[in-house]
Structure formats: structure tokens, C-alpha cells
BAVO-252346 format. One record per residue: x, y, z of N, C-alpha, C, O in turn. Coordinates in steps of 0.1 Angstrom, whole numbers, plus 5000, padded with zeros to 4 digits. Layout:
BEGIN
XYZXYZXYZXYZ/...
***
This chain:
BEGIN
535512795206536712805197536312845183535112835180/537212905176537012945162538112895153539212865159/538012905140539012865132539812985127539213095125/541112975125542013075120543013005111544012945115/542713015098543512945088543512795090544612725088/542412735094542312595096542812545109542712425112/543312635118543812595131542912665141542312765138/542912615153541912655163542412775171543512785175/541412875173541612985182540812945195539612905194/541412955206540812915219540613035228541313125228/539513025236539313125247539213055260538512955262/540013105270540013045283539613155293540013275291/538913115304538513205314539413205326539813095331/539813315331540713325343539913285355538813335358/540413185362539813135374540013225386540913315386/539313205397539513285409540913265415541513365420/541413145414542713115419543813185411545013195415/543513225399544513285390544413445390545213505383/543513495398543413645400544713705404545413645413/545113815398546313895402547613825396548713885398/547513715388548613655382549013735370548113785362/550313755367550713815355550413735343550413605344/550113795332549713725320550813625315550513515311/552013675315553113585311553313465319553613355314/553013485332553113365341551913275339552013155341/550813335336549613255333549913165321549513045321/550513225311550813145299551913035302551812925297/552813065311553912975314553212855322553712745320/552212875329551512765336550712685327550712565328/550012745317549112675308549912615296549512505291/551012685292551712635280553212645284553912735279/553712555292555112555297556212555286557312595288/555812505274556812495263556912625255557812635246/556012715257556012845250557112935255557112965267/558012975247559113055251558713205254557613245248/559413275261559113415263559113495250558313585248/560113465241560213535228558913505220558413595214/558513385220557313345212556013415218555213465210/555913425231554813485237554813635234553813695230/555913695235556113845232555613875218555013975215/556013785208555613805195554113805193553513885186/553413705200552013695199551313815206550313855201/551913865216551313985223551514115214550614195212/552714125208553114235200552214245187551814355183/551814135182551014135170549514125173548714115164/549114135186547714135190547014005189545814005189/547713895187547113765186546613715200545613645200/547313755210546813725224546113855229546613965228/544813835234544113945239543313905252543113785254/543114005260542313975272541014065271541114185270/539914005272538614065271538614155258538014265258/539214105248539214165235540214275233540314325222/540914315243541914425242543314375242543714265247/544214455236545614425235546214435249545814525257/547214355253547814355266549314325265549814295254/549914345277551414315278551614195287550614155294/552714135287553014025295552914055310552613965318/553114175314553114215328551714245333551514275345/550714245324549314265328548814175338549014055337/548214225349547714145360546214105356545414185352/546013975357544613925353543613935364544013935376/542413935361541313935370540413815368540213765357/539813765379538913645377537813675368537213785368/537513585359536413595350536813655336536013655327/538013705335538413765322538613655312538913535315/538513685299538613595288540013615281540313725278/540813515280542113515273542013455260541713335259/542213525249542213475236543513405233544613475235/543513285229544713205227544713165212543913085208/545613225204545713195190546313055187546712985196/546213015175546912885171548412895175549112995172/548912805183550212815188551312785178551112705169/552412855179553512825169554112685173553812635184/555012635164555712515168556512545181557412635181/556212475191556812505204558212465205558612355201/559012555212560412525215560512415226559512395233/561712355227561812255238561612325252561712445253/561212245262561012305275562212375280563412335277/562012485288563112555293563912475303563412385309/565312505304566112425314565512435328565112535332/565512315334565012315348563512285349563012255360/562812285337561412245338561212095341561912015334/560412065350560211925354559011865347557911905349/559311775338558211705331557811575339558511535348/556611525336556211405343557211285341557411215350/557811275329558711175326559911185335560511085339/560311305339561511325347561311315362562311315369/560111305366559811305380560211165386559811065380/561111165396561611035401560610945408559610995413/560810815407560010725415560610715429561810665430/559910755439560510755453560110625460559010575458/561010585469560710475477559710515488559510635491/559110415494558110445505558910525516558310605523/560110485519560910555529561110705525561010795534/561410725513561610865508560310945509560411065513/559210885505557910955506557610985520557211105523/557810895529557510925543558411035549557911115556/559711025545560611135550560211275546560311365554/559811285533559411415528558111465534558011575538/557211375536555911415543556111445557555511525563/557011365564557311395578558011535580558011585591/558611585569559311715570558311835569558711945571/557011805567556011915566555811965580555411895590/556012095582555812165595554412225596553812235607/553912275585552612345584551912315571552512305561/550612295572549812265560548412315562547712285572/547912395552546512425551546112415537546812355529/544912465533544412455519545312515509545212485497/546112615513546912695503548412685504549112705495/548812655516550312665519550812535526550112475534/552012505523552812405530554112475534554712545526/554612455546555912495550556712365553556212285562/557812345547558612225548559912255555560512365553/560412165563561712175569562612095560562911975561/563212175550564012115539565312055545566012125553/565611935542566811875547568011935540568011975529/569111945548570411995542570911895532570811775534/571411935520571911855510570911815499571311765489/569611855501568611835491568511965482568112065488/568811955469568612075461567112105459566312015458/566812235458565412275456565012255441563912215438/565912295432565612275418566812205411567912205416/566512165399567612095391568712185386568512305386/569712125382570912195377572012095373571711975373/573112145370574212065366574511965377574812005389/574511835374574811735384573711705394574011625403/572611765393571511745402570411655396569611695388/570511525399569611425394568311415402567311375397/568411445415567311445424567111575431568111625438/566011635430565811765436564311775440563511705436/564011875449562711885455561611915445560611855446/561911995435560912035426560411915418559211915414/561211815416560811695409560011595418559511495414/560011625431559411535441558111585447557511515456/557611695442556511765449555211695447554211725455/555111595438553811525437553411455450552211445453/554411405458554011335470553511425481553011375491/553611555479553111655488551711715484551311815490/551111655474549811695469548711675480547811755482/548911565487547911525497546511525491546211455481/545611595497544211595493543911715483542811745480/545011785478544811895470544511855455544711745452/544111955448543811935433545011975424545011935413/545912045430547112095422548412045428548512025440/549412025419550711995424551312115431551212225426/551912105443552512215449553512285441554112225432/553712415443554612495436555612565445555312605456/556912575440557912655447557612805446557312845435/557812875457557613025456558913095460559013215458/559913025466561213085469562212965470561812845468/563412995473564512885472565312895485565412995492/565912785488567012775497568212705490568012625482/569412745494570612675489570512525492569912485501/571112445483571112305485571612265499571012175506/572612325504573212285517572612365529573012335541/571612445527570912515537569712445541568912395532/569412425553568212355558567212455563567412575564/566012405566565012485572563712515564563412455555/563112625569561712655564561712695549562312785545/560912615542560712645528559212645525558512545529/558712745518557312765516556912715502557612745492/555812635502555212585489553812635488553112645498/553412665476552012695474551212575469551712505460/550012555475549212435471548212475460547512385454/548012605457547012655447547612765439548612825444/547112785427547612895419547313025426548213115425/546213035432545913165440547013195450547513305451/547413095458548413115468549713135462550513215467/550113075451551313095444551513245440552613305442/550513305435550513445431550713535443551513625444/549913505454550013585466551313575473551913675477/551813455475553013425482554213485474555113545480/554213475461555313535453555313685455556413745456/554213745456554113885459554613925473555314025474/554413835483554913865496556413865496557013945503/557013765489558413755489559013875481560013935485/558413905470558914015462558814145469559614235468/557714165477557514285484558114295498557814385506/558914195501559614185514558614175526559014225537/557514125524556514105534556713965542556213945553/557513875535557913755542559113775550560113825545/559113745563560313765571560913625574560313535579/562213615571563013495573564113515583564913605582/564113425593565213435603566013305603565513195602/567313325604568213215602569113195615569313295622/569613075617570613045627571812995619571812925609/573013035625574312995619575312975630575213035640/576412905626577612905635578712965626578912925615/579413065632580513125624581813085630581913045642/582813085621584213065625584713195630584813295622/585013205643585413335649584113405653583013355651/584313515660583113595666583113735660584213805660/582013785654582013915649582414015659582114005671/583214125655583714225664582614295672582714315684/581514325665580414385671579314275673579014195664/578814255685577914145688576514165681575814065680/576214285677575014295669575214415659576014505662/574514405648574814515638574014485625573214395624/574314575615573714565602574814555592575714645592/574714465583575714455572574914505559574014445555/575414615554574814685542575914685532576714775531/575914575524577014565514576414505501575914395501/576514575490576014535477576714405472577914395475/576014315466576514195461576314175446575314215440/577314125439577314095425577913955423578713905431/577513895411578213765408579713785406580113885400/580413695411581913695410582313615398581913505397/583213675390583713605379584713495384585413515393/584713385377585613275380585113145376584113135369/585913045380585512905376585112815388585012695387/584712875399584312805411582812795413582312775424/582112805402580612795403580012935407580813035408/578712935409578113055413578513105426578313035436/579113225427579513285439579213435439579213495428/578913495450578613635451579713705459580413645468/580013825456581013905463580614045464579714095457/581114115474580814255477581314335465582414335461/580414415459580714505448579814625449578614625444/580314735454579514855456579214925443578215005443/580014905433579814965420578714905412577914965406/578814765410578014695401576914605408576014555402/577014595421576214495428574814555432574614675431/573914465436572614505440572614515456573314435462/571914615461572014635475571514515483570514445480/572214475494571914365502572114405517573214465520/571114375525571214415539570814305548569814235546/571614285558571414175568571614225582572614295585/570614195591570814225605571314095612570913985608/572214115622572713995628572814025643573014135647/572913915651573113925665573813795670573313685667/574913815677575613705683574813655696574513735705/574413535696573713475708574613425718574513455730/575613345714576613295723577913275715577913275703/579013275723580313245716581013135724580813115736/581913065717582712955723584112995723584912965713/584613055734586013095736586613165724587713145720/585813255718586213335706586513245694587013305684/586413115695586613035683585513035673585613035661/584313035679583013025671581913095678582013125689/580813125670579713195676578413135670578313095659/577413135679576013105675575413245671575313325680/575013255659574613385654573213375648572913285640/572313475651571013485645571113585634571713695635/570413555622570513645611569113675605568313585605/569013795601567713845595568013915582568414035583/567913845571568113915558567014005554565813965553/567214135553566214225549566014235534564914285529/566914175526566814165512567114015509567513935518/566813975497566913825494567913795482567513735473/569113845483570113815473570613675474570613615484/571013625462571613485462572813485471573713565471/572913375480574013355489574313475498575413495502/573313555500573513685508574213655521575213725524/573613565529574213555543575613495543576413535551/575813405533577213345532578213445528579313455534/577813535518578813635514579013745524580113795526/577913785531578013885541578813845553579613925558/578713715558579513675569581013665566581813685574/581313625553582713635549583213775548584313805552/582313865544582714005543583114065556584014155556/582514025567582914075580583913995588584214015599/584513895580585613815586585213695594586113645601/584013655594583513545602582713455593581413455594/583313375585582513285576581713185583582013145595/580613135577579813035583580512905583581112865573/580512835594581212705596580712605585579612585583/581712545579581512445569581312505555581112425545/581412635553581212695540582512705532583012815530/583012595528584212585520584112655507585112705502/582912665501582712735488583112875489583712935480/582812945500583113085502584413115510585013225508/584813025518586013055527587112955527588112965534/586912855518588012745518588212685532587312655539/589512665535589912605548589612695560589512645571/589412825557589012915568587612895573587212955584/586912815566585512785571585512665581584412625585/586612615584586712505593587612535605588612595604/587212495617588012525629589212435630589112315628/590312495634591512415637591312315648590812355659/591612185646591312095656589912055658589511985667/589012095649587612065650587211945642586111945636/588011835643587711715636586411655640585811575632/586011675652584711615657583511685652582411635653/583611805646582511875641582211835626583111815618/580911825623580511795609581011905600581112025603/581411865588582011955578580912005569581312055558/579712005572578612055564578412205567578812255578/577712275558577312415560576412425573575412355574/576712515581575912545594575112665592575312765598/574112655583573112765581571712705580571512615572/570812755588569512695589568412805589568512895597/567412785580566312885580565412845592564512765590/565612905603565012865616563512895616562712825621/563113015611561713065613561313145601562113225595/560013135597559513225587558113275592557313195597/557913405589556613465592556113525579556813615573/554913485575554413535562552913555563552213485569/552413665556550913685556550213555550550713485542/549013535556548213425551547513475538546913575538/547613395527547013435514545513465515545013545507/544813405525543413435526543113535537541913565540/544113595542543913695553543913635567544013515568/543813725577543813675590545213665596546113735592/545313575606546613565613547713515604547513425596/548913585605550013535597550413395600550213345610/551113335590551613195592553013215598553913285592/553313155609554513165617555013025620554412965629/556112985614556612845615558012845619558812925614/558412755628559812735633560212595629559412495631/561512575625562012445621563112405630564012485633/563112285635564112225643565412215635565412205623/566612215642567912205635568012065629567511975634/568812065618569111935612570111865621570811925629/570311735619571111655628572611705629573111705640/573211745618574611795619574711915627575711935634/573712005626573812135634573512105649574012165658/572512015651572211985665573411925672573611945684/574211845665575411785671576411895674577111895685/576512005666577412115669576912195680577712235689/575612215681575112285693575412215706575812275716/575312085705575612005717577112005720577512015732/578012005710579412015712579812145719580712135728/579212255715579612385721578812415733579112505741/577712345735576812375747575912495744575612565754/575612525732574812645729573412615734572912505733/572712725738571412715744570412765733570412885729/569512675728568612715717567512805722566912875714/567312815735566212895740566513045738565613135739/567813085736568113225735568313275721568713385718/567813185711568213215697567113295689567113285677/566213365695565213445687565213585691564213635696/566313655688566413795692565513895684565214005688/564913845673564113925664562613905667561713945659/562313835678560913795681560013915681558813915677/560514025687559714145689559314215675558414295675/560014175664559714235651558614155644558014205634/558314035649557413945641555913985644555013925639/
***
């Protein structure tokens, strides 16, 4: 360390697990209260340097590089959604056991969790308990707190990937960003798609309104969204067991796309109102019937890909039994994995 105007200048070395991480994300990990605007000012004025040279926030770091950290400005409050130690809930033994029992796969870098329906992944308005605040109990024998690398909607169940190391977090985020992670879903739709298999290629954009975050087809302003689907079984044209493969990862993509072709996902009142429920279907659970059934993702350390399948949540298993759907027929995309 050295002095700069009576305040300390620090130098930190990039670790092997931080290789390939963007500099701005490195700072977010080491200094979570530092805002993006504050960091950009430090970079623009040359106060932050890597191996003595000026850099940008998007610069990818290499193991062994030295990062010059100037005296920090008065830090702004933590960004919305940041989980502090004080905010992490105290879980009961039952809750801890349930979360650990939901682990489907675990190695030194990766955890795949069968996320329960109804559990929010991150905090937000009205969300007092969410997965991001509970991740300490999934540390197991690791040295770092697990990190989220992608999301599922609160009411969607199934495969959710966590990184156990900074190295894995960087690699996994790149796989999702580069569409190398393949996610396969199961759903029940109200009605049966006219074509039993096909591709939905419909751009999506946020919909204006007062009903919370919703996406709608908008070919002019929206971002491209593509979904492959196949009907596995149907129940007297009332409902269908559908397998879905999103080729892009837009917010609420599957929910908006199934509404767009006239067959909303069962229980999705947010997108289809009463049309998301079957007439006379009082015996069926009124929850969203969308499940992240399987995920295939490269292993951060190389070798055989990580390939994990998640059992249906109780409410969907009940619906499968009600209609007599056969789970053995539900992997039409297996040849692509």
C-alpha cells in the first residue's frame, strides 16, 4: 500500500478463480457498495489501473494481474436487491434441510438445485424471503458463498444453477450469455397448439401497464425471442403436455410465447387471466404449470457436460396424474443434448 493525500492506495492480485472476470464485476464483488458511476469516474481519471495501465470496466482480467485501488470515495448505499449479512434470514432446521434436500448435483464448482415453485430467486417488492438471501446454507464444505448465475420466475420450479467459486461464476455466466447452456422445460397448456411441434419466433418487449412486469410480442421494439416446442400428449383437446426449449433467454419468454399462439400455460393468470384455467377444472391446482425439467451445461473445468433432470413439483405431479400423462415420453430434445 502507499499513501495518496493521507489515504491509502491498495494493490490486489487477481486470483486464478477470478481469471476472465470483467473488471467492473471484479469491483462489484470486492466493493459491493461502489456504484457503477463511481467506478467509471475512477477508471476515466486513471485512478484504477491494471498492471500499471489504464483500463475499462469491460476489460477481462487474467490471473496474477495487479489491480490498483485508489482511496475510495464516500460509498453510496448498496444497490437494490443486494443481500447484506444483516438481511440474511435465520432459517429453521426444517427449512435448511428442505433447501439442502433440493440439491440435485454438486461438485467443487457447481450446484444444481430443484427450485421449489413459489420461492423467489431474488428480492423485490413484497419479497421478504428469497433464495439469494438463503444461499449460506448451501456453502457446505466450500470457501465461498454460492452465487446465482441465472434466474427462474418465482412460480416456475426446476433446475437452477449456482456457482460455488468465483471461477465457476465467470465461466457459467459466459455459458448462459453465449447460449451454451441448454434448458428444457415441461408445461401444461390450456388447449392444444394447432401444430404439434414448431418454432415460435416472436420478439418480446416490456408491456406498459399497471399489472407488474409483463412481456408482449412487439416486432418493432422487442428483442428477438425463439422457442422450440413439441406436444407430448393431449387431454381431449382441453389441455396438453408440452415440452419447450427456449433458444433465447428473454424474461417470461415461454409464458408470453404460449399466450401468443393461443395456448397459455395452465395457472398463468398473470398472462392469461381466467383463460389460464380450465372450465370445470376445480380439482386442478391453480399454480403455474411450468417446470425447468432439465439443464445441460459445459463443465467449468472441462470434460463431460453437467446434465441434470429435476422431478416435477407436487402440484404438477398431481396434474400429470389427473390427466394420465406419461412422463417417460417427455424428452423430445434428447438427441440435441
